[in-house]
N, C-alpha and C positions, 0 to 999 in steps of 0.2 A: 566485645566488638564483633561485627559481622564482616565477612568477606562477601563480595558480590561478583557474580559471573553473569555475563550477558550473552544470551543465545539469540542468533538471528537466523530464523529458518530460511530455507531456500525460498526465494521470492516466487509467489504464485501470481501469475498474470492472467487477468480475465478481461476479455474484449467487450467494449461497449463503443465501438468506433463512431467517431464524429458526433457523439451525443454530449452536448454541453448543458450546463445548468439552465433551467427555465425555458428550454426549447420544447415546443409541442412536437410530438412524433406521431407519424402515421405509419403503421407497420403493414407489410404485405402479408398475405396468408401463405405464401410459398416458402415454407421452412426447408425445402429440399433443394433450393437453389444452389448450384454448384459453386457459385462465387461467394456464397454466404450472404448475399444481399437480402435485406429484410424490409426496406422502405426508405422513406425520405424524411429528413428533419424539416422543420418549418422553413429554414433558410435555403432548402433545396439540396443540402449535402446528403449523400448516401449514407445509410446506416447499415453496417455489415456485422456479422457475427465472428468472422475469421479474418485475420490479416495475414499478409504474406510475410512481413517482417515485424516482430513485436518491438514495443518501445524498450529501450535499453539505457541503463545508467552508463555514463562515460567510464570506461574501464570494465564494463560487463558486471556480471554477478560478484566477482571477487572485489571489484572496485566498490560496488554498492555495499557489500558486507563490511569492507574496510572503513568506508565513509560513516556508516552507522556506528561501528565500534568506536571510532574516534570522536564522534559528535554527540553521542547520547550521554546524558549526565547520569551515570550509574548510581551516584549518591542519592538520587530520588528513590531508587528501589530500595536501597539500604535503610532509608528513613521510613518508607511507608509499607514495606512488606514485613509483617510480623511472623516470626518463627514460632509455630505452636509449641507449647510445653512438651518436652520429651523428644522433640524432633531436632535434627541437626541442620535442616535446610527448609526453605520455602521458595515458592516461585510465583510469578504473576505474568501472564501472557496477554499482550495487547495485539489485536489484529487491526490494522489500519487500512482502509480502502481509500484510494485516491485516483485521480484522473491525471494522465500525462496528456496535455493538449497537443494539438498539431504543431505547436512551436516548441514543444519540449518542456513547457512549464508544468509545475505540480499545482493542481487545483483540487480544492475541497477534500482535504484529508480528513477523514472521520473514523472513529473507532466503531467496530461492529457492535451490535446490541449486547452480545454475551460479554464482551470486555467491559462495557459500560456498567453492567450489573455486578461483575465479579472483581474488578480491579479498581484500586484507589484512583480517584480522578487526577491526582497529581502525576501518577505514573502514566496514565492515558495522555495527559497534556504534554508530557515530555516526549513520548513516542510520536505524537502528532507534530510537535515542534521540530524535532529532528528531521522528519520527512519533508515538512513544509519549507524548512530553511535550506534544503539541499539545492545543489546546482541543477541547471537544466539537464534534461535527459535528451537522448536522441529519439525523436518521435517514431511512432509505428508507421509503417509504409504499406499502402494498398493501392494497387492498379495505378502506379506512377504518382501517388500523392501522399503526402503526410496526413495521418488521421489521428484522432483522439483515441486514447487507450485506457482502459480501466485496469488498475493494478491493486494487489492486495499484499501486504507484508505483515507477517507475524513476528513480534519481538517478545522474547521471554527474558525477564529479569529473574535471576536466582541469587538468593542470599544464603550464606552459610555461617554457622556459629564458628568462632575461632576455637 
């Protein structure tokens, strides 16, 4: 029998403010703009590189970690991570990129390309499911408005031999 441990790395948040799926974007060439402004989306929304207040899970980073620990099905890792002969443990890390829209909803969670090649698809699906099924976030804030925000979360499943 194997024991499983779940590691949830500190959340890494990356901005793609106000950029939603299937919107055509026109970027400005002024990358040194002090406000981080880089252009407009087709609907007229500003696109910026830096937000004043990042999107946040209710309860902050500790609340996010606790949510993932309670809602990820670790048995998936136990079933699909094979411990190599002679080793006492093995791990699989999935990095999920997702958008927190300006209403706080999670949109388009997808695994990065390295995860898709190195990790079993059932483990990837479980990491995506847990993030997708989560509650609303507090959206990012810029210049008096809520904005969309791109986030990235690495989740590591570790199994041990008993």
